C-alpha positions in Angstrom: 0.1 -0.1 0.1 1.3 3.5 -0.7 2.5 5.6 2.2 0.1 8.5 1.5 -3.1 6.8 2.2 -1.7 5.3 5.4 -0.5 8.7 6.5 -4.0 10.2 5.7 -5.8 7.5 7.9 -3.4 8.2 10.7 -4.0 12.0 10.4 -7.9 11.3 10.5 -7.2 9.5 13.8 -5.3 12.3 15.3 -8.0 14.8 14.3 -11.0 12.9 15.4 -9.9 11.6 18.6 -11.0 14.4 21.1 -8.1 14.1 23.6 -5.4 14.7 21.0 -6.6 18.2 19.7 -7.3 18.9 23.4 -3.7 17.9 24.3 -2.4 20.4 21.6 -4.6 23.1 22.8 -3.6 22.5 26.3 0.2 22.6 25.2 -0.6 26.2 23.6 -2.8 27.5 26.4 -0.6 26.3 29.4 2.7 27.5 27.8 1.4 30.8 26.9 -0.2 31.4 30.3 3.0 30.4 32.3 5.2 32.5 30.0 3.0 35.4 30.6 3.2 34.8 34.4 6.9 34.4 34.3 7.4 37.5 32.1 5.7 39.7 35.1 7.9 38.3 37.8 11.1 37.0 36.3 13.5 40.0 36.1 14.2 40.1 39.8 16.2 36.7 39.8 20.1 37.3 39.8 20.5 34.7 37.2 17.9 36.3 35.0 17.8 34.9 31.5 15.3 36.9 29.5 14.9 34.4 26.6 14.3 31.4 28.9 12.0 33.5 31.3 9.9 34.4 28.2 9.9 30.7 27.1 9.7 29.2 30.5 6.1 28.2 30.0 7.5 25.2 28.1 8.4 23.5 31.3 4.9 22.8 32.3 3.5 22.9 28.8 5.8 20.0 27.7 3.6 17.7 29.8 0.7 18.3 27.4 3.2 17.4 24.6 4.1 14.1 26.2 0.4 13.4 26.7 -0.3 14.0 23.1 2.5 11.6 21.8 1.4 8.9 24.4 -2.3 9.1 23.8 -1.7 9.0 19.9 -0.2 5.7 20.2 -2.0 4.1 23.2 -5.3 4.7 21.5 -4.2 1.8 19.2 -3.9 -0.7 22.1 -7.6 -0.1 23.2 -10.5 -2.5 22.1 -8.3 -4.3 19.5 -7.8 -1.2 17.4 -4.4 -2.3 16.5 -5.4 -5.5 15.2 -8.0 -3.7 12.8 -5.2 -1.2 11.9 -2.8 -4.0 10.9 -5.3 -5.9 9.0 -5.7 -2.8 6.8 -2.0 -2.0 6.7 -0.1 -5.3 7.1 3.5 -3.7 6.8 3.8 -2.8 10.5 6.8 -0.6 9.8 5.0 1.4 7.4 2.1 1.9 9.7 4.5 3.0 12.5 6.3 5.5 10.3 2.9 7.0 9.3 2.0 7.0 13.0 5.2 8.9 13.9 4.8 11.4 11.0 1.1 12.1 12.1 2.4 12.9 15.6 5.5 14.8 14.5 3.9 17.3 12.1 1.3 18.7 14.2 3.3 18.7 17.3 6.1 20.8 15.4 3.5 23.1 14.0 1.7 23.8 17.3 5.0 24.0 18.9 6.2 26.8 16.7 3.0 28.8 17.0 3.2 28.2 20.9 6.7 29.4 21.0 6.0 32.5 19.1 3.1 33.4 21.4 5.0 32.6 24.5 7.9 34.7 23.4 5.5 37.7 22.5 3.6 37.5 25.9 6.7 36.8 28.0 8.6 39.8 26.4 5.5 42.0 27.0 5.6 41.2 30.6 9.4 41.7 30.9 9.3 45.2 29.1 12.6 46.7 29.0 14.3 43.8 30.8 14.1 41.9 27.4 15.8 44.7 25.5 19.0 42.9 25.2 17.6 39.9 23.2 18.9 39.9 19.7 16.6 38.9 16.6 19.0 35.8 16.1 18.5 34.7 19.8 14.9 34.9 19.5 14.6 33.0 16.3 16.8 30.4 17.8 14.7 30.2 20.8 11.4 29.8 18.8 12.7 27.3 16.4 14.4 25.3 19.0 11.3 25.4 21.3 9.1 24.0 18.4 11.6 21.2 17.6 12.1 20.4 21.4 8.2 20.0 21.9 8.1 17.8 18.7 11.0 15.6 20.0 9.4 15.3 23.5 6.0 14.2 22.0 7.8 11.7 19.8 9.9 10.4 22.7 6.7 9.8 24.5 5.2 8.0 21.4 8.2 5.6 21.1 8.0 4.6 24.8 4.2 4.1 24.5 4.9 1.7 21.7 7.5 -0.1 23.7 5.4 -0.3 26.9 2.1 -0.6 25.0 0.6 1.7 27.6 -0.1 5.4 27.7 -0.7 5.3 31.5 2.8 3.5 32.0 4.5 6.2 29.8 2.9 9.1 31.6 3.6 7.5 34.9 7.3 7.3 34.0 7.9 10.6 32.0 6.0 13.2 34.1 7.6 12.1 37.4 10.9 12.0 35.7 10.6 15.6 34.3 9.0 17.0 37.4 11.1 15.3 40.0 14.4 14.0 38.4 15.2 17.2 36.4 14.2 19.8 39.0 15.3 18.1 42.2 17.9 15.6 41.2 19.2 17.3 38.1 21.1 20.2 39.9 22.9 17.7 42.1 23.8 15.3 39.4 26.2 17.7 37.8 27.1 17.5 34.0 25.3 14.1 33.9 22.1 16.0 34.0 23.0 18.0 30.9 22.5 14.9 28.9 19.0 14.0 30.2 16.6 14.2 27.3 14.6 17.3 28.6 17.5 19.1 30.1 19.7 18.7 26.9 17.0 20.2 24.5 16.2 23.0 27.0 19.5 24.5 26.5 18.3 26.0 23.3 15.8 28.0 25.4 18.5 30.0 27.1 20.0 33.4 25.9 23.5 32.3 27.5 24.6 28.8 28.3 27.5 27.0 30.0 28.6 23.4 30.1 29.5 20.8 27.5 26.5 21.2 25.3 25.3 24.2 23.4 21.7 24.8 22.0 21.9 22.8 18.9 24.0 20.0 20.3 21.7 19.8 23.3 18.8 19.3 20.8 20.9 16.6 19.0 21.2 14.7 22.5 17.3 14.9 22.9 17.0 13.8 19.2 19.1 10.8 20.0 17.1 9.8 22.9 13.9 10.1 20.7 15.4 8.0 17.9 16.3 5.4 20.6 12.8 5.4 21.9 11.2 5.3 18.4 13.5 2.3 17.4 12.5 0.4 20.6 8.9 1.2 19.9 9.3 0.0 16.1 10.9 -3.2 17.3 7.9 -3.9 19.9 5.3 -3.3 17.0 7.1 -5.5 14.6 8.0 -8.4 16.9 5.1 -8.4 19.5 1.5 -9.6 18.9 -1.2 -6.9 18.4 
């Protein structure tokens, strides 16, 4: 079967399952709201970074991106849906590639729109405190933010395919991001820089120190994502539907 109709069918699933557009809407709303709040209260920090402050709504917003990726895949494991899907598309690798593409494209587009909105409302709250941001830094922050949100959604999708459970993925990733990165991350030294979320978030900072830079940090997150997707693809190909 050609790839295009398989991709179209997966896009229809994304569009018609209410929880998935809802997760993307939550990604936009939560990120923009928290960036606006951070903009009004962030410039008093001695380590103030205007770019990260304006885009800091991504930190809670990424939970919605994780939910989007996890729910998009876990829906296939309810009610025998995957058996029906594979009956229509026997080539499992082709189906999984279409599923990943159908997740990546809207996650990237919504991520970019979200990043632009967060930057605008965050800068509005910061006022003159954001005057030092250059155009190049802002473009890098927006592009990097969109790519990061797409990668984190795909990371969740790959883990869900491996674990065959959206609940298991959310139970693993959300505590990891909320607890490990914020509580243990600072104590773990440079090791924390190579965590999938910490590495990708370097691109959100105006200035950065350490082993990784903005794009090399995103590359580390991309490697984590590729690993999760390969593991998920293996699970889809080798395990019973």
